[in-house]
C-alpha positions in Angstrom: 144.8 105.1 72.2 144.2 105.6 76.3 141.9 108.5 75.5 139.5 106.3 73.8 140.2 103.4 76.6 139.7 105.9 79.4 137.0 106.7 77.7 135.4 103.5 77.6 136.2 102.1 81.0 133.9 105.9 82.2 131.0 104.6 79.6 131.1 101.7 80.8 131.3 102.5 84.9 129.1 104.9 84.7 125.6 103.2 85.9 128.1 101.1 88.5 128.6 100.8 92.0 131.1 101.4 93.3 132.5 100.4 96.7 135.6 100.8 99.1 136.1 99.4 102.8 139.4 99.4 105.1 139.3 97.6 109.0 141.8 97.9 111.0 141.8 96.5 114.8 144.3 95.7 117.1 144.5 94.0 119.9 146.6 93.6 123.4 150.2 94.4 122.5 153.3 92.8 121.4 156.3 91.6 123.8 158.5 94.0 123.8 162.1 92.6 122.0 164.4 94.0 124.8 162.2 91.6 127.2 163.0 88.6 125.2 166.5 89.2 124.9 166.1 88.7 128.1 165.4 85.5 128.9 168.1 83.0 129.3 166.8 79.5 129.7 168.3 77.3 132.2 168.0 80.5 134.6 164.2 82.6 133.9 161.8 81.2 135.8 158.3 81.6 135.6 157.9 84.8 138.4 161.2 87.1 136.5 159.2 85.6 132.9 155.5 87.4 134.1 157.4 90.6 136.4 158.7 90.6 131.7 155.4 89.5 130.4 152.7 90.0 132.1 149.9 87.2 132.4 149.7 85.4 129.9 147.0 84.3 126.7 146.5 81.1 127.9 149.1 77.9 130.0 148.8 74.2 128.8 151.1 71.6 130.1 153.4 69.6 127.9 156.2 66.2 127.6 159.8 67.7 128.4 162.1 65.1 127.5 159.9 62.7 128.6 158.6 64.7 132.2 155.7 67.2 132.8 156.1 70.3 131.6 154.4 73.5 130.8 154.4 76.0 128.1 152.9 79.6 128.7 151.2 81.0 125.5 151.5 85.4 125.2 149.2 87.2 121.4 149.0 90.1 120.1 147.2 90.2 116.6 146.8 93.7 113.9 144.6 92.5 111.5 143.6 94.8 108.3 140.7 94.7 106.2 140.8 95.8 102.4 137.5 96.1 100.0 136.1 96.6 97.0 133.2 95.2 95.5 132.4 96.6 92.0 129.2 96.2 90.6 127.4 97.1 87.1 124.1 96.6 85.5 124.0 94.3 82.5 120.1 94.5 81.5 117.2 95.2 83.9 116.8 93.1 86.1 120.5 90.7 86.3 124.3 93.2 87.0 127.7 91.5 87.2 130.0 91.7 90.0 133.2 91.6 91.5 134.5 91.7 95.1 137.8 91.5 96.4 138.9 91.5 99.9 142.7 91.1 101.3 142.3 90.0 105.6 145.1 89.9 107.7 143.9 87.9 110.7 147.3 86.5 111.8 147.9 86.3 116.0 151.5 86.9 116.6 153.5 85.2 119.0 155.1 84.3 122.4 155.6 80.6 123.7 157.2 80.1 126.3 158.5 76.6 127.8 159.5 75.6 131.5 160.1 72.3 132.6 158.4 71.0 136.0 160.2 72.9 138.6 159.0 76.0 136.0 162.6 76.9 134.4 162.6 78.3 130.9 164.0 75.4 128.9 163.0 77.6 125.5 161.0 79.9 123.9 159.8 80.6 119.9 158.3 83.9 118.7 156.1 83.5 115.1 152.6 83.2 114.6 150.5 81.8 117.1 148.3 79.1 115.2 151.7 77.4 114.5 153.0 77.5 118.1 150.1 76.2 120.0 149.1 73.5 117.5 150.9 70.7 120.7 148.3 72.7 122.6 144.8 71.5 120.1 146.6 68.7 119.7 143.6 65.8 120.9 144.9 63.9 124.1 146.2 60.6 123.6 143.0 57.6 124.8 144.2 56.5 128.2 144.6 52.8 128.3 141.7 51.8 130.2 139.7 53.4 127.8 141.1 51.5 124.5 
């Protein structure tokens, strides 16, 4: 029975066009785990964090405990894309096709949160799009604009 199924599959795909693709792209380097373990909330300052991680990708203001503060974001990604396309002629002018793509475009990151004196208050690791959601939020309208 398996031979028959293989023969039918081979005959069906004989005139078909099959293409396979694979791509990989890496951006930036992940932050070293040992460096993250050296962070101490309430003690580490901006200078130490810049020494450990270098220049951040983004910096933005945020409010922490009712006071102005700042956040620094570091990010890295390792994207992989696997694709498969099969096209089988059905008639002279028409063909049936199937496409499959698996794309992983998730940038991972580290966000450091500082108080107004540039002392580290906390940090978070995870997907950068989730960690920076606050930075993408539109600013509130000013009272004079209302």
